[in-house]
N, C-alpha and C positions, 0 to 999 in steps of 0.2 A: 493728369493725378499727382498732386504735391507728393514729393519724396517722404514726408513725414506722416503722411497719412496711413494708419496702420501699423507704424513703426513698433516691431517688438523686441527683446532683448534678443532674442534667436536670430532675428534678421539681423543686428548689429553685430552678431559675433559673439556675444557676451553669455555663455551658456554656462559657465559655473554657477555651482548651487548657491553660493553666496551672493552673487553678483547684483542680484535685485537689492537683496540687504544694505550692500556698500553702497551704491548708488542711492539709495533712498536716505541713507546717513550723510551723504553728501550734498544731498538737497538737489540730485540733479535727475531724480526719476520718481514720477508720481505713481498713481497706483496702475494707470493702463500707458504711461508713455511719458515722455520726456517733461521734466518740469517746465513750468514758464520760464523763458530765457536760456533756457539748456540744450534745446536742440541741436546747435551746432556745436557743444561741447561732444554731444553725444555722438554725432557723427564723425567728429574728430577721432574720437575715440575707437569708432568702429573702423577706422581707417590705420589705426595703429597696427604694426605687423604683428604684434601679440599683446590683443586686447587683455588679456587676463593680466599678463604680466604688467602693461599700463594701468591697470585698475590696481593692483596690489601694491603699486608704487605711490600712485595718488593717495590711496587710503591711508599709507605711512606719512605721507607729507601733509595729509591734514591734521596729522597730532603735533605739528611744530607751530611755532608762534606766528610765522609770516601767511599761514593757510589764509584766513578772511581776506587779505589783499589779493594774494594767488587767486583765490576762488573769483573776486570780483574782478580781477584783470582778465581773466579766461571769459567771463561772459561778454566783454568787449572788444577784447585785442584777439583779432583773427590770426596775427603771426604768433602769438603767445602760444594760442590753442594748438597750433600746428606743430610748431616746435615743440613742446613740451610734452604733448601725448604721443608725437612720434617718437622722440627721444625715450622715453620711458618704455616705449612698447621696443626698443630696438636693444638697448644697451642696459645689461643690469648693473654695469661698473659705473655707467655714469649717472642711472637711477640711485644708485647706493650712495654716489657721491652729492647728489642734491638733496639727498634726505639728510645726509649729514651737515649740509652746509646750506640750510634751507634758504639763508639770506641772498644766496646767488641767483635767486630765482630771476632777477632783472636782466640777466645776461641772454636768457630766452625771449624778451620781450621784443617787440617789433622797434628795432633799431631805426629804419629807414623814417617811421612815424614819428621818433622822438628827437629827428634831425640829427642822429650819431652817425658818423661815418663806421663802415665795417672797421674792423682791426687791421691794421697793416703792422709790418716788420716793426717798425719803431715804435708803435704802439704796444705791440707785445714784449718787446724788450724791454721799455720802460716799466711796462706790469710788471714783469718778472724780476726787475732789477729792484724795484720799489720793495717788492714781497720779501726781499732778503736784506734790506737796509741800505741798499747803495743807490748813489745819486745818479738818475739817468742822463742829467746834464754834463757829467763828469765824463773825461776822455775812455774810451773804451776799456774794459778789464783786459790785461795783458799787455798794455803800452805802459811807457813812464807817465807817471800819475794816473793812472787808471782808475775806474770806480772799484771801490773794494766793499764789501758789505758789512753791517754791524752785528749781524747775526752770523753765527759759526756753528759748526757741529751739528748734532740732532736736532736741534731748533732751527737752524737754516733750512737743513734736508726736508723737514715737516713743512714749512711754509714754502717752498719751492714747490714741494709735491703739490701743495693745495692751491697754490696760483697757479700751477702747470695744468692741472685737473678743469679748472675754472674756465682756462682758456680753450682746453679741450672742449669741454662742455658747450661752451657758447658757439666754436666752430662747429662741432657734430650737429648742434641744433640747427644752424642755418644750412647745412649739408642735408639734413633730414626734412626742412620745412615742406617740400612739397609733397613728401609721403602722408604726411597729417594733413594737407590742404592742397589739392592739386593747382588751387589759384595763385600759391606763393610761389616765388622764382625758384627755379631751379638752378643749384649750383654745380656747375659742370666739375666733373673729377677731377680735371688737371688743376683745376682753380684750389679745389679741396688740397689737392697733394702739395701745391705750391705754398699754401698758407701751414700747411704741417710743416714744411721743411721752414719756413720762417719761425713758427714757434720752436722748434729744435733749436735754431740757432740763438733765439732769443734765452732759452734754456742754457745752452751752454754759454753765453755770455753770463748768466747769473750765476752760472756753477764756477766760472771762473772766477767772479768776483769773491765769492765764498771762498775758494781756494786761496785766493790772493791775500784775503784777511787772516786766513788761518795761517799759511806759508811764512806771510811777510818776505817774498822774495827782493831781491837787491833792485833798487830804483831803475837800473840800466838792463834789465833785464826783459825780453821783448818774446812774447809767447804768441803765435799765430795757430789758430785751429785750422784745418783745411779739410772740408767736407769731400768725401768721395761717395759713390752709392748713389742711392736714392735721394740722400739728403742734398750732394751736391751736385745731382740734376734738377733739385727742385721738384721733386715727385715722389714726396715721400708717403710712406703707410700712417695708419693710424698707429699702429705697433710696428715697430721696426726697429733692428739694430741701427744705429747711426755711426755710419764707416768715416773715421777721421785719420789724418796724418797731423803730427804736430812739427813745427818747425821754430825753432829758437835762435835768438843773437842777443849777446855774441857767444861763442862757443866757451872751449876752457873750464874754467874753474866754475864757471856758471852752468854748465852743462847739467851738474847734478841737482841744483836748485831746479832747473826748468822739468827735470825728470819728475822731481816729487811734486812740480806743479800741476804738472800733466796727468800723472796718476792720480792726484788728488781730485780733480775736475772730472775725471772719467767714473770715480767712486761717487760723488755727490750726484753727477746727473744720473747714473746707473741707479741709486736709490731713490731718486726723487721722481725720474721722469722716463728714461728709458735706457737701455744697454748702449753703451757708447766702444766700439769695436775698432779696435787699432792695429789689426792683424794684417792689413794689406799695406803697411809701412815696409820698408826696405827689409829685408830677411824676415819676413813675418814676424811670429811671436818669437823668435830667436833675436831679432835685431832691437837694436837701442829704440826706445820709445820716442826720444827727441833727438833730432838732428839738426845742425846749421843747414842753412841753404846750399852751403858749398858741400857737405856731407852728402847732403840729396842728390846733389847733381852729380857728383863723382861717383855715387853707387846708381844712377840709372844710364849714365854713360857707359860703365864698363859691365855691370853684372844683371840688370834688369832683363827679365823675361816678358815676351809679348804679352802676356795676360796682365802685366804689372802695369804695361804702358795703355792697354785697355780700359783697366781701372783708373788711371787719370786722365782719362778722356773727360770723367765727369768733376773732374777736381776745380775746386772754387774757395776762397777764404770765407768762413763761416761765423769765426768769431776770435777776439782777441785782435792783435796788431794788424790792420787791415793793409798797411803798405809793405809789411813783411809777407803777408799772405799774397799779395799781389804779385811781388818780386819773384814768390816760389811758382806762381802759375805760368809766370812770362818766362821764367828759366827751363821749365821743363816743357812746356805746351810744343816747342817746336820739336822734340823728342817723340812726342805722340803721333803726330803726322808724318813721322819717317818710319813709323814701326811696321808698315806693310811694306818696307823695301828689305826687311832683316830676313836672313836665310831661313831661320825657324818660323816664320811668321804661320804658313801654312800649317805646318805639323802643331803647332800650338794651338790653333784655331781648332784643328779636327780634336785635338785632345779635348778641350775645353768642351766642345760639342757632346763628345760622349760620355764625358761626366757628368755631365747636367741631367742625364736620362738615368745614367747608371746607378746614381746616388740616391734616386727613390724607390723607397720600399714598393715591391710588386703590388702589394696590396692597395697601394694609394695612387698608383699611376693613373688610375681612371678617374681619379677626383682632384689631381693638382692642377690648381688654377695656374700655378708660377711655374714649376719645373716641368710640367708634363708636356706630351707633344702639342702642339697647337696653344701653349702657355704663354704667360708672361714673358716668360725669359726667351722662348723664341724670337718673339718680337723685338726685344731689346737688344739681342744678340744679333740679329738680321741688321738691324739699324746700326749699331756700332760698327759690324765687320764693314758697310757699305762706307760709313762716316771715315774709318779707317783708309779704306782702299782709294776713295776720291777725296778725302780731305785734305791731303798732301798738295793738291793743286788747288783747292777751291776753300775759300775762308770761310765761305757762307755755312759749311756744314759744320763749323767748330762749336758745337752747342753741347751741351751735357745732357740735355733735357731730350726724352725720345721723341716726345709727339713734334715737339720744335724741330728736332733734328731731321724727322720723317717729312715734316712740311717743307724742308730746306731740299732735301733730296728731291723730293718731287717738285718743287719749284725750279730747280737746276737741272731737270729732266735726268736725273738718275734712276727713277721711281715714275711709272707712270702714275698720272694723276688718278685716275679711278682705284690702282692699286693702292696708292697712297692713302687714299681718302678710305677706303675700305679697311685697310689695317689700322688707320688710326681709329675706327669705329669699334673695332674690334677689340683693340687694346683698352680703350675707354669701358667698353661692357665690362671686360673682365678685373680690371681695377675698381669698378664700381661692386661686382660680388664681392673682391677680396676687401675692401673697405669696409661693406658691411658684416662681413664675417669676422671682421677683427674687432669691430665696435661692439659686438654683442657680449664679450666679458673683457675687452681691452686686451686681448690674447693674442700673440704671434701666431698666426695661422693662414695656411692656404688651400685648407682641404674643403671641398664641398662636404656637404651632409653625404651620409650614405643614401644609398637606394631607396634603402628600406625606411628610412628616416623621414615619411612623410610630412610631419610635423615639423621637423628643421628646414626641409626644403620650401614647405609653405612660408614660414616666416621669412626667409632669405628670398622668396618671389615676391613678398608683401614690402619688405624693406628696401628692395632694388627697384618699385615702384612697377612691377610687373603685374597685369592683369589679364584675366581669362580673355579668351579671343571669339568665344561662342561655340569653339569645337573642343577647346582644352581648357582645362581648369589651371590656375595658376602655376601649380607644381609641372604641369605637362609644358605649358609653355618657357617656363624656365630652363626646364632640361631640355627642351629643343634649341631654345637660343644660345645656350652655353656650347652644345654641341654643333651646332651652326657658327659660330664664332670660333670654335677651337678648330674645325675643319678649314674654316677661310684662312685663320693663321698657318695651319699646317702646310697649305700650299704659298706660305710667303717666298720660299727659297725658288719654287716655281717662277712666281712671279715677279719678285724683286729682283733677282740675281740672272735669272736666264732669258726670261723674256726680251726685255731689252738687248741683249746680246743678238737675239735674233733680227731685231730691227735694225742693229747696226750692221750686220751682214748681208743683209736680204737687199735685192735689188727694188723689191717694193718698196713704196713709200710705208712708214708706220703709221698705224694709228693713231687719232688726235690725242688719245687717254695714255699712249704707250710714251716709255721714256723712249729719248733716241740718243745713244751714246757715241762718242768721238772714237775714230780708233784706237786713240790713245787711252781713252777712259775702257773702252772695251778690253783691251790687252791688259790694262792694270787690272780689271776684276776678274779676267779667265785665271791670271796668274795666282789672285789672293784667294781664289776659290779651288786650288789644287794643280792648276795645269803647270807643268814645267815648260811647255813651249805654248805660249799664248797664241802665238802667230800661227802655229799648225793647227793648233784647236778651232781658230776661228776659219781658217781655209776647209777644213771639214765640214764648218757649219755652214761655208756659202756653198759648198758643192750638196750639200744634203737640201739646202732649204732655196735656192735660187730658181728662178723661174716662175711659172703659173701652172704647173702641173697638178694633177690632183696629188700626186705623190709628194710634192715640195709643200702641198697647203696642208697636207696630213702631217707631215715634218715638223712643221712650223708649228703645229699644236702639239706634237710628242715631244717635242726635243726640251721644252722648259722641265717637264717632268725627268725626262731621262737625264738631262744633263746634271739635276739634282741628285738622284741616285749614282750616276757616275763619281760626281763629286766626294761622295763619301766611300768609294772603293780604293782600292790600294794605288791603281795606276789609271787615273782617268783619261791622260794622254793615249795610251795603248789601247783602252775600252774604248773612246771615240774612234779613235782610227779603225778598230775592227767593227764597231756599228756601222761606220760607213761602208766599209768593204762588203759586208752581210747585207747592208741594202742595196747595194748596188749588184751584188750578184744576185739576189732575189728580188732585182727591179720587177721582172715580170712574174712573180707569184702573186696572184691577186689576193690572196689573203692574209698575208704577211702583215701588211702595215695595218689592215683592217684588226687583226688580234692585237696588235700591239695597242691600237687606240681603244678597243673596247674590253682589253682585259689588262687591267693595271697590273695586276699582280705579274703576268708574264713580262710586260714591260719592265718592272723592277727587278724581277729576277734575272733576265737577260743584263741588264746594266751590272748588277752584281758579278755575273759569271763572266762577261766582258772585261769587265776593269780588274778582275783577280786573273784570269787563265790565259794562256796563248794558244791551248791546244783547243779549247772550245772553239773558238770562231774558225779555226781552221778547219774545223769537223763540220762545222754547222753549215756551211754554203752549199754543201752537198747531200746535208740530212738536215732541211728546214722543218721538216714534219715532226722533228722532235719540240719544237717551239710549243706545239698545241698541249705537250706534255707539262708545261709550266703552270698551266691554268689550274686554278683550284676551283672546287665545288662546295659552296656553303661552308667555306674556310678549310675544307679539305683538301690535302695534296693530291694530285691526281695518280692514282694507283701505277698508273702506267709507268711512272718513273722508277718504281721497284718491283718490276716485275720477277716472277719466278725463275731462276735459271734454267730449270729444267724445261719450262714452256719455252723460252726462248730458242734453247738449243732445237727443241723439236721442231719449231716454226722455221729456225734458220734452214735446217736440214731438208724439210718438206718444200720450201721455195727454191732451193738449189737444187734438188732433184726434177723442179719442171724443166730446166735447160737441156738444150738437145747438144750442146757441144761443152767438152770441157772448160774451153774459153768463157763461154758465157756464163757455165757454172760458176766459176772462180771469181767473175765478174760481179755476179749475184751476190756470191759469197762474202767479197771483200766489202761490197758496198752494204752489205748486212751488217757486217762488224764495223762499220763505221758510225752506223746509227745506232748501235749498241753501245760500244765506245762513249760517243756522244751522250746517250741516256744516263750509262755510268756516272760519267764525270760531272754532269749536271747533278744527278742524286747526291754524288758525293760531297760536291762543292755546296751544296744546300743543306748540307747536314742531316741528309736522309737515310744513308747507309753506314753503317758500321763498317770500320777497314777491313774485316775478314769477310764481311757479306761482298764487297766492292772487290776483293781477291777473287773472291769464289766466284762471281758474276762474271769478270774478266777471263777468267780460266776456262768456265765453261764455254763462252763464244768462242776463243782460240781452239778449243778441242772440236767443239761443232765444224767450225772452220776446216780444219784439217780432216776431219772425219767425211765433211761433204765433198772437199776436194777428191780426197781419193777416191771416193765411190764414183764421182763425175769422171776421174780418169781412167779408173778400170771398167766403166760402163763403155767406153770407146776402145777398149780394148777387143781385137777378133777372136783372140784366144787368151787363155789364164793358164799357163804352165805351171802355177804356183799360187799359193795363199800367202796374203802378206799382212802382218800385224805392224802397227805403230804403238812404242812403247813411251810414254811419256816420263820424261826425268827432270831434274832440277824443279824449279820453281812450278811448272805444269804438270810435272808427275804429281806435285807436293799438292795440287790444288791453290797456289798461292801466287799467280800470275799477277803482276804489276801492269800498269800502262805501256811501258817500254818494253815488259819483257819478250825475249826472243822465245820460241818454241822449241824447247831442248827436247830431242827425240833420240831414239834407235829402232833400226828397221829388223824386223824378223821374218823370214819367209820358210816354207816348207813345200818342198816341191810336189806337184801333183802325180799321180801313180803312173809310172814309167817314165819319168822327167828325170835326168840327171840333176844334180847339184848345182853343176855348174850353168846350165841354161834355165834353171831356176833363179839362182840369183841373179845372172845377166840381165833375165827379164824384169826381175823386180828391183833392179838397178834402176833400169829406165824409167820405170813407172814412178819410182820415187824421186828421181832428179826432175819430171816432168812436174810432178808435184810442187817441188822446190821453186823451180823455175817460174811457175805461175803465179805461185802466192808472194813470190819476192820480185815480179817484173814491174815496171815502172807504170804507175796508175794514179789518178787523182785519189784512189783509196791506200790507205796506210798499208804499206805491205806487213806480212806475218815471216819474219825471217825463221826459217827450219833449220834449227844448229842441232848437228848431229856430233858434234866434237866429243861428247862423252861416250861415243864408241870404243870399243877394244881398240888399241893403237891409235886413236885419235883420229887427226887428218888423214894420215898416212893409213890406215887400216880400209878394209872395204865397207861400202855405205851399207850394204846387208849383209845378212850373214843367215846361216842357217841355224835351228837348235843344235844340231850337233858341232856345228862351229864354234858357237857360243861356248858351249859344254867343254868342249876341248881347249878353247882360249882360258877360260876362268881355271880349267885345273890345271894347266901347264903354267901359266903367265899372270895370271890374275894378283893385283895388288892389294894391300889394303884400302889405299883410296878409292880403288873401283868397287870393293864390297861396300864403301861408305856412299860411293855414288847410286849405287844400287838400291840403298834403301827408299829412294823415291819412285823406284820403276814402278810404273803402272799401265797396262793397258788403256789405250785411249782411243783407238780408230783401228779399221779395219778387222779381220777376222777374230772374234775374242775367243773363240776357243784354244787358236794360237796363242793370243795373247796371256791365255790362263796358263798354259804349258811353258810359256816362258817364265813367268813369276814362279810356278813351281820349280824350275830348272836353279832359279836363282837364291829361293828362298835359302838353302843352307847356306850358301855363301854369305848374305848379308844378313843373316839371324842366327850365325854359328851357335850350334848346340853348347859348346863350354863356352861362349863368349870369347874374347879376343885376349892373346897374349900380353901381357906386360910390354915386352916389345914394340908389339902393334900399337899398343896405346901411345908409347914415347913416340915411335913414327907419325902417328896422326898428329900429336901434339908438334913434333918438328914441321911438317907440313904446313900445319896450320900457323906456325911462326913464320916460316917462310913465306907463305901467302900474304900476311900481315905487312912483312917488310918488302917485300918486292912489288905487289901488286896495287898498293896505295900511290895514287897519283903526285908527283912530286908537287910541293907546296901545300898539299891537302891538309886540314885540321883533322887531326884522327878524334877529336872530341866531336866532331858535328861532321863525321862523315858515316852516313846511314849504313852503309854496306859493309866495311871492312873498319870501320871507326870504334873504339871503345866502346862495349856495350851494344854495338849494332846488329845487323840482322847475321853477319857470319859469327859472330861470338855466339848468340843465340842459338841458332841452327847448328854449328858442329859441337856445343854442347848437349842437345838433344840427341844427334845421331852418336856422338860416343856412347851415351847410356843405351841406345838401340844395339849398338854392337855389343855392347857389354851384358845384356841382359835380355834380348828379345830372344833369347833361346830357351829362356826358362821362364820369361813373362810374355805370354801371345799376345795381350793387350798393346803390348809396344809395336806390335809389327803393322806398323800405318805409315804412309808417306808424308802424313801432314805434322809442320812442326807442332802447332799447339796441341792437336791431339795425342802427339807422341809424348809432350810435356804434361799433360793433363794425366795421361796413365802412370807416367812416373812418378808424377807425385802418390797418386793412389797406391802404387807400389810400394810406396815408402823409401824409393831409390833415391829422392830429392825432398826436402820441408816444403810444407807448402806455401811457406812464407818465400823460399827462395823462387819455388816454380810461379808464385805472383810477380816477383821480380823480372824474371826474366822473361814472362808473358808481356808484361807492361812495355818491357824494352823492346820488345819482337814489335808489337803493336803499334807502339811510338815510332820507332824505327822504319816500318812500311808506310805508316800514313805520311811520314815525313818524305819519302822516296817518291810514293805517289805524289803528294803534293808539289814536289820539285818539276814533275812531268807536268801534272796540269798548269803552272804557273809558265815555265819557260816554253811549253810545247815540246821538247826534246827530252830523253833521259837524263839522268844524273842523279849523281850519289851526294854531292856535296852541299851542304846547307849553304845559302847565300850568307856571307858574313855582314852585310847590312843594308840599306837602302831599300828601295820600293819592293826589289824581288822578294828581300826577307820579310817586309809588309806583308807581299800576298801570298808567300808559304804560309804565314800565322794565320791570314784570315782563312785560307783555304784548309786550315785545321781548325776551324771553329773560334778563333781567337778574335775578338770585336775590332770590327776596321777603325782606324784614327788611334788605336791604342798602341803601346809600346810594344813592337816585336822583341825587345829583349827579353820579354816575361815569357814568351815561347821559348826562347833560346835558353833560358835558365832552365825552364822545365824540363826541356828537352837534356840538357846536359845532366840536370839530377837524375832523371830516370835512369838515363843510360849509363851512369856512375854506379847506380844501385846494381843493374844488370851487370856489369863488369866484376864488381866485387863478388857476385855469384859464380860468373864464369872463371874467375880466378880460383875459387875454392874448389868448384865442383870438374869444371874441364883440367885447370892445370893441376889442380890438387895442392895448390900452397895454402899453408896454414894461415890463421888469422894473424899470426906473429911476422 
């Protein structure tokens, strides 16, 4: 059936109330269908992205003098029909321009049939120069004897604006032609972008001609305009800033004239055509607008950062003195291709990647075509990085155009052919959407319409020539296509950067579509992607992927994704080594690689952990089951990672109790502790546990291990001549254990009926020594060192005492520091009744009814000063030592403990072994201001978290923050700072917090006045 049979306005998409009236007034619609000779017009109108918008513009155009000629041409000129109606339904701005200048309608006519070639750079430049009254045949503006405009000021700006919009109208109509009529030629998006760059060049030349007429610069002055960014790469958008750099000769006295000329060029072009951005010049906004060629060269040799060379990758002369412009590019180009050898190359590249995402408002990230994940900037960044890495030895890669460079990378074997083709297709699709969005109102935008803006999404889909596919309408197809392409681009690091590396190191032949890198190119790529030891990294890849085993095959599929995640971690080298060791250790674990392959979240989280922490891989080899906890379900983190400490403690003691011997019980307890330490470390590094929850979880595990071990040893004893209790001291007693904490304890026993004290103590000491020996014996699992040095008389005193012995000691010889240590005493294992009796015994000592004397306070302060002076390691930085540093753990803890010694006798709420609880209660009681308490709490949390992070990163306990380098970056990441960011930001934050805490300590603990 003929498509026109039964045509209705509804079928054509013209459902507005006045559509029929308007169409009849135009003579395009009869009573029951299209007017004779207007069928093709109506169908072209129906294909317009917004039929109502197009019809309203036609109605306005019909009120102008040229309308009869336009109407006649529309009935016969297929090209005009497609271009005009698609343009009017795509762009309100261009529709307004055409209505305001209706005599420009021939720009949309079919130029091919008229025998006219499409505009090129020369024709566009001549058109715009003529518009401002400059001679196109004269030398270019900016050169000796260069063309100058006869129009100046507002008149010139208005003329240039009109001429520029005319050119834009002609180009956009050609771009949109196939939207209005599928039979018309399709203009590729890269051709459109190149012509837009040509148009920008022409506009800058015309602006320079006007500026020269206004400024009348000296004849000998030569000014070149260098295009950067998308204009430099001949891939410009419809609406975009044009990035430029100005270079002038000669310098000296003429520099001021050149600056005025360049400044006027920017203003004219900005008012008439587009914003001109010169902020990529040396020193940015603070730098001189114009420099000589020697001035530019001197700056880039001495001061330029990596990103500035990346910007120069697209540099090319676009206006003014072409000879000077060519000299500029020739002088600076060699520096561009040496940028990847700079010491700060990797750091700068990582920082640039991080900034791209961070600068997007969170509510816009899912709609960002340019800066979002899987967006245009990802493609451009990846291509530029590969160019900088491999372009040093391959001139074929020296192109400023993204698609041309991508093709060259593929042709030269640095990118697989299929990967290059797929990425180019995605890039073109995203650029097409960007072009259409900007055309609508000629505004700079990269945001897709919101998900609930169905009309906006439908308009965009139709403007991009998207059609329903039988299952989905145009909106559904658009959204699916955009998401599919964004996902494909997101995999660019996997595909472009890492898969060729596997082909380079694998003994197997690469797929024909894959890139094949030489050993030198592979090392250069690994170094540029963040590996300090490329050869070592490639060795790990050879070991993981060599051979034809199933594991090697899975690793070849996994590693591109894993390496991409590792490259964003603080220490990729250590992370890759750790991954190799873990993989080798778990080679016989059947589910390990399958889990990484099938659960992408597990693989990514594991790389974050391995690239940040030395502790995690040490624990992981013997506790691989924790990997399962890294999975998510419907986007929700596994609750196993954040288990309730009480539940963990009960499960540990129940498991250990099943063992038949103390040795087996302790092996089980230490293995369980390894599992729990790894679980807590993973949750900590992934930001799932606050620092006090980390400490509570670690403390609970240590208590449970001690209790279970003591129970196992006691079960093996044939007789029990005494009962024994373990008293937690220090951080164990306070419930504040860190990853590297010892178990500070004291032991108390009570003889059984009829047993003398000596026999009871000797038996209890033997039991205690066996507990300590079992927990500290060599084992693949981490030891739990049981430290009893806080007991009376320290290492010289008996390991175990009776209650009576403790009572006598503290009554006769107890010192104020021992009363302070007892503030954290808490029963944690063994006989609970005896433990409670011990705390009842020491309560009057640690919570004196009348507080402590002034002499005792002075003694505490003296001891604290001595500890600070004598125990701080030589060479340590007091501002960043987490334990003994200014505002660190000792400062906060001693301050709280002094308040407890002074006031706990009167304020029962202060009787707690916890630092934070004690601090909160002191503030509630008015002993310290809420503000001071908050400063101390933040200092304690910050120092505790930093101390934990040191252990996580180094794999061994430490109190001193790293001063610089990868360890400092890893500590910052472990504390939640962004990977690739400046770790100095963390140091500044740490010092600020601890400095404020120290100020409180000086007032509250030392009693120093504000003066």
